[in-house]
C-alpha positions as a Markdown table, in Angstrom:
| # | Residue | x | y | z |
|---|---|---|---|---|
| 1 | Unk | 24.6 | -20.4 | 10.2 |
| 2 | Unk | 21.2 | -18.8 | 11.2 |
| 3 | Unk | 18.5 | -19.7 | 9.0 |
| 4 | Unk | 16.6 | -16.8 | 7.5 |
| 5 | Unk | 12.8 | -17.7 | 7.2 |
| 6 | Unk | 11.3 | -17.5 | 3.9 |
| 7 | Unk | 8.0 | -15.5 | 3.5 |
| 8 | Unk | 6.1 | -18.9 | 3.4 |
| 9 | Unk | 7.9 | -20.0 | 6.6 |
| 10 | Unk | 7.3 | -16.8 | 8.4 |
| 11 | Unk | 3.6 | -16.9 | 7.6 |
| 12 | Unk | 3.2 | -20.5 | 8.8 |
| 13 | Unk | 5.3 | -20.1 | 11.9 |
| 14 | Unk | 4.1 | -16.8 | 13.2 |
| 15 | Unk | 0.6 | -16.0 | 11.5 |
| 16 | Unk | -1.3 | -19.4 | 11.7 |
| 17 | Unk | -4.3 | -19.1 | 9.4 |
| 18 | Unk | -3.1 | -16.2 | 7.3 |
| 19 | Unk | -1.6 | -16.6 | 3.9 |
| 20 | Unk | -0.2 | -13.2 | 2.8 |
| 21 | Unk | 0.8 | -13.4 | -0.9 |
| 22 | Unk | 4.0 | -12.1 | -2.4 |
| 23 | Unk | 3.8 | -9.7 | -5.4 |
| 24 | Unk | 6.4 | -9.1 | -7.7 |
| 25 | Unk | 6.9 | -6.3 | -10.2 |
| 26 | Unk | 10.0 | -5.3 | -12.4 |
| 27 | Unk | 11.6 | -3.6 | -9.6 |
| 28 | Unk | 9.7 | -4.3 | -6.3 |
| 29 | Unk | 8.6 | -7.0 | -4.2 |
| 30 | Unk | 5.6 | -6.8 | -2.0 |
| 31 | Unk | 5.7 | -9.2 | 1.0 |
| 32 | Unk | 4.5 | -9.7 | 4.5 |
| 33 | Unk | 5.9 | -7.4 | 7.4 |
| 34 | Unk | 8.7 | -9.1 | 9.5 |
| 35 | Unk | 10.0 | -8.1 | 12.7 |
| 36 | Unk | 13.3 | -6.9 | 11.3 |
| 37 | Unk | 11.4 | -4.2 | 9.3 |
| 38 | Unk | 10.6 | -2.2 | 12.3 |
| 39 | Unk | 13.9 | -0.1 | 12.2 |
| 40 | Unk | 13.0 | 1.1 | 8.7 |
| 41 | Unk | 9.3 | 1.4 | 9.2 |
| 42 | Unk | 9.7 | 3.6 | 12.4 |
| 43 | Unk | 12.2 | 5.6 | 10.7 |
| 44 | Unk | 9.9 | 6.3 | 7.7 |
| 45 | Unk | 7.1 | 7.4 | 10.1 |
| 46 | Unk | 9.5 | 9.4 | 12.0 |
| 47 | Unk | 10.0 | 11.9 | 9.0 |
| 48 | Unk | 7.8 | 14.8 | 9.0 |
| 49 | Unk | 7.5 | 14.7 | 5.2 |
| 50 | Unk | 6.2 | 11.3 | 5.3 |
| 51 | Unk | 3.5 | 11.8 | 8.0 |
| 52 | Unk | 2.3 | 15.2 | 6.7 |
| 53 | Unk | -0.5 | 13.9 | 4.7 |
| 54 | Unk | -1.4 | 10.6 | 6.7 |
| 55 | Unk | -4.6 | 10.2 | 8.6 |
| 56 | Unk | -3.9 | 10.9 | 12.1 |
| 57 | Unk | -0.9 | 13.2 | 11.5 |
| 58 | Unk | 1.0 | 15.4 | 11.0 |
| 59 | Unk | 2.9 | 14.7 | 14.1 |
| 60 | Unk | 5.9 | 12.2 | 13.5 |
| 61 | Unk | 5.6 | 8.9 | 15.2 |
| 62 | Unk | 7.7 | 7.5 | 17.8 |
| 63 | Unk | 9.1 | 3.9 | 17.6 |
| 64 | Unk | 6.3 | 2.4 | 20.1 |
| 65 | Unk | 3.5 | 3.7 | 17.7 |
| 66 | Unk | 5.3 | 2.4 | 14.5 |
| 67 | Unk | 5.1 | -1.0 | 16.3 |
| 68 | Unk | 1.6 | -0.9 | 17.1 |
| 69 | Unk | 0.9 | 0.1 | 13.4 |
| 70 | Unk | 2.8 | -2.8 | 12.2 |
| 71 | Unk | 0.9 | -5.1 | 14.6 |
| 72 | Unk | -2.6 | -3.6 | 13.2 |
| 73 | Unk | -1.3 | -4.1 | 9.5 |
| 74 | Unk | -0.5 | -7.9 | 10.4 |
| 75 | Unk | -3.9 | -8.1 | 12.2 |
| 76 | Unk | -5.8 | -6.7 | 9.4 |
| 77 | Unk | -4.8 | -9.6 | 7.2 |
| 78 | Unk | -6.4 | -11.9 | 9.7 |
| 79 | Unk | -9.4 | -10.2 | 10.2 |
| 80 | Unk | -10.0 | -8.8 | 6.9 |
| 81 | Unk | -8.4 | -11.2 | 4.4 |
| 82 | Unk | -6.3 | -8.4 | 2.7 |
| 83 | Unk | -4.2 | -5.8 | 4.1 |
| 84 | Unk | -0.7 | -3.8 | 3.5 |
| 85 | Unk | 2.5 | -5.2 | 2.3 |
| 86 | Unk | 6.1 | -4.3 | 3.2 |
| 87 | Unk | 7.5 | -3.3 | -0.1 |
| 88 | Unk | 11.3 | -4.0 | -0.8 |
| 89 | Unk | 13.8 | -3.1 | -3.8 |
| 90 | Unk | 14.1 | -6.4 | -5.7 |
| 91 | Unk | 17.9 | -5.7 | -6.6 |
| 92 | Unk | 19.2 | -4.6 | -3.1 |
| 93 | Unk | 16.4 | -5.9 | -0.8 |
| 94 | Unk | 16.2 | -2.6 | 0.7 |
| 95 | Unk | 12.9 | -1.6 | 2.4 |
| 96 | Unk | 11.2 | 0.8 | 0.3 |
| 97 | Unk | 7.9 | 1.4 | 2.1 |
| 98 | Unk | 4.3 | 0.1 | 2.2 |
| 99 | Unk | 1.6 | -0.6 | -0.2 |
| 100 | Unk | -1.8 | -2.3 | 0.0 |
| 101 | Unk | -5.2 | -2.2 | 1.4 |
| 102 | Unk | -7.1 | -0.8 | 4.4 |
| 103 | Unk | -10.7 | -1.5 | 5.1 |
| 104 | Unk | -11.1 | -1.5 | 9.0 |
| 105 | Unk | -14.6 | -1.5 | 10.7 |
| 106 | Unk | -16.4 | 2.0 | 9.8 |
| 107 | Unk | -14.0 | 2.7 | 6.8 |
| 108 | Unk | -15.5 | 4.4 | 3.9 |
| 109 | Unk | -14.6 | 1.7 | 1.3 |
| 110 | Unk | -11.8 | -0.7 | 0.4 |
| 111 | Unk | -8.9 | 1.6 | 0.1 |
| 112 | Unk | -5.8 | 1.2 | -1.6 |
| 113 | Unk | -3.1 | 3.1 | 0.1 |
| 114 | Unk | 0.8 | 3.8 | -0.4 |
| 115 | Unk | 3.7 | 5.2 | 1.8 |
| 116 | Unk | 7.3 | 5.2 | 0.6 |
| 117 | Unk | 10.3 | 6.5 | 2.5 |
| 118 | Unk | 11.4 | 9.8 | 1.1 |
| 119 | Unk | 14.8 | 8.4 | -0.5 |
| 120 | Unk | 12.6 | 6.4 | -2.9 |
| 121 | Unk | 10.2 | 9.1 | -4.1 |
| 122 | Unk | 10.2 | 10.4 | -7.5 |
| 123 | Unk | 11.1 | 7.0 | -9.3 |
| 124 | Unk | 7.8 | 5.6 | -10.0 |
| 125 | Unk | 7.8 | 3.0 | -7.4 |
| 126 | Unk | 4.4 | 3.9 | -5.8 |
| 127 | Unk | 2.6 | 3.6 | -9.2 |
| 128 | Unk | 4.5 | 0.3 | -10.0 |
| 129 | Unk | 3.7 | -1.3 | -6.6 |
| 130 | Unk | 0.1 | 0.1 | -6.3 |
| 131 | Unk | -0.7 | -1.3 | -9.9 |
| 132 | Unk | 0.2 | -5.0 | -8.9 |
| 133 | Unk | -1.9 | -4.5 | -5.6 |
| 134 | Unk | -4.7 | -3.1 | -7.8 |
| 135 | Unk | -4.7 | -6.0 | -10.1 |
| 136 | Unk | -4.6 | -8.3 | -7.1 |
| 137 | Unk | -7.8 | -6.8 | -5.6 |
| 138 | Unk | -9.8 | -7.1 | -8.9 |
| 139 | Unk | -8.6 | -10.5 | -10.3 |
| 140 | Unk | -7.9 | -12.2 | -7.0 |
| 141 | Unk | -10.0 | -10.8 | -4.3 |
| 142 | Unk | -12.7 | -10.1 | -7.0 |
| 143 | Unk | -13.5 | -6.5 | -5.5 |
| 144 | Unk | -15.9 | -4.5 | -7.6 |
| 145 | Unk | -14.4 | -1.0 | -6.5 |
| 146 | Unk | -11.3 | 0.2 | -5.0 |
| 147 | Unk | -11.1 | 3.7 | -3.5 |
| 148 | Unk | -7.9 | 5.8 | -2.3 |
| 149 | Unk | -8.4 | 8.6 | 0.3 |
| 150 | Unk | -6.1 | 11.6 | -0.3 |
| 151 | Unk | -5.7 | 14.9 | 1.1 |
| 152 | Unk | -6.2 | 17.7 | -1.5 |
| 153 | Unk | -2.6 | 19.4 | -0.9 |
| 154 | Unk | -0.8 | 15.6 | -1.5 |
| 155 | Unk | -0.3 | 16.3 | -5.1 |
| 156 | Unk | 2.0 | 13.4 | -5.6 |
| 157 | Unk | -0.4 | 10.9 | -4.4 |
| 158 | Unk | -3.0 | 12.5 | -6.6 |
| 159 | Unk | -0.8 | 11.8 | -9.5 |
| 160 | Unk | -0.2 | 8.4 | -8.4 |
| 161 | Unk | -4.1 | 7.8 | -8.3 |
| 162 | Unk | -4.6 | 9.3 | -11.6 |
| 163 | Unk | -2.0 | 7.1 | -13.4 |
| 164 | Unk | -3.8 | 4.1 | -11.8 |
| 165 | Unk | -7.0 | 5.1 | -13.6 |
| 166 | Unk | -8.6 | 6.3 | -10.5 |
| 167 | Unk | -10.8 | 9.4 | -10.7 |
| 168 | Unk | -12.0 | 11.9 | -8.2 |
| 169 | Unk | -15.4 | 11.1 | -6.5 |
| 170 | Unk | -15.8 | 14.2 | -4.3 |
| 171 | Unk | -14.9 | 15.1 | -0.8 |
| 172 | Unk | -15.5 | 13.3 | 2.3 |
| 173 | Unk | -14.8 | 14.2 | 5.9 |
| 174 | Unk | -12.4 | 11.6 | 7.4 |
| 175 | Unk | -10.7 | 11.9 | 10.7 |
| 176 | Unk | -11.8 | 15.6 | 11.2 |
| 177 | Unk | -10.3 | 16.4 | 7.8 |
| 178 | Unk | -11.6 | 16.9 | 4.3 |
| 179 | Unk | -10.2 | 14.3 | 1.9 |
| 180 | Unk | -10.6 | 13.6 | -1.8 |
| 181 | Unk | -12.2 | 10.2 | -2.6 |
| 182 | Unk | -10.6 | 8.6 | -5.6 |
| 183 | Unk | -12.0 | 5.4 | -7.1 |
| 184 | Unk | -12.2 | 3.0 | -10.0 |
| 185 | Unk | -14.3 | -0.1 | -10.5 |
| 186 | Unk | -13.3 | -3.4 | -12.0 |
| 187 | Unk | -14.7 | -2.8 | -15.3 |
| 188 | Unk | -12.9 | 0.5 | -15.8 |
| 189 | Unk | -9.8 | -1.0 | -14.6 |
| 190 | Unk | -10.0 | -3.8 | -17.0 |
| 191 | Unk | -10.7 | -1.5 | -20.1 |
| 192 | Unk | -7.7 | 0.8 | -19.0 |
| 193 | Unk | -5.5 | -2.2 | -18.6 |
| 194 | Unk | -6.1 | -3.5 | -22.1 |
| 195 | Unk | -5.6 | -0.3 | -23.5 |
| 196 | Unk | -2.4 | 0.2 | -21.7 |
| 197 | Unk | -1.2 | -3.3 | -22.8 |
| 198 | Unk | -2.1 | -2.5 | -26.3 |
| 199 | Unk | -0.1 | 0.6 | -26.2 |
| 200 | Unk | 2.9 | -1.2 | -24.7 |
| 201 | Unk | 3.0 | 0.8 | -21.7 |
| 202 | Unk | 4.4 | -1.8 | -19.4 |
| 203 | Unk | 6.4 | 0.7 | -17.4 |
| 204 | Unk | 4.7 | 2.7 | -14.4 |
């Protein structure tokens, strides 16, 4: 029988020097990307509805571009000490999308981003996963501020940012397009998390 590597074994064998943590929520698991994710990842970015509001869009990606981007995501962990996780559904193991951080050279800040395959939209998964990532950024990475860059027409992502406690901080020009800059600092996040827990709002 073939042995399927655990996240820890995969990181040790294929990504020397990188320790990519695994985050779990009520319904999701955020983990390192694996080669077997490529089919689902390529299918997600081949969907016009997904790439419509993405940086570098709006043309759907071919499989080769998806492969290169997965390589970039893994390299981001190596160079930046943080990055994007693959997101899977805990109950079924199905690929849901990606959530995590982007801050390559020249980026306007430490960005929290999320992209889900359309079949998973409308279930609160983006908020649930991004909330876990946000906690990791403030509690483990000890970041002072997190931003999210969102196209003004992307109302679904704006709602996610607002649920996370991010607030609009003006427009900026990014990759040739005007984008909204949302953000939250650590102290505001702590205050909002305390309020949320007191009210018993554990669900996204």
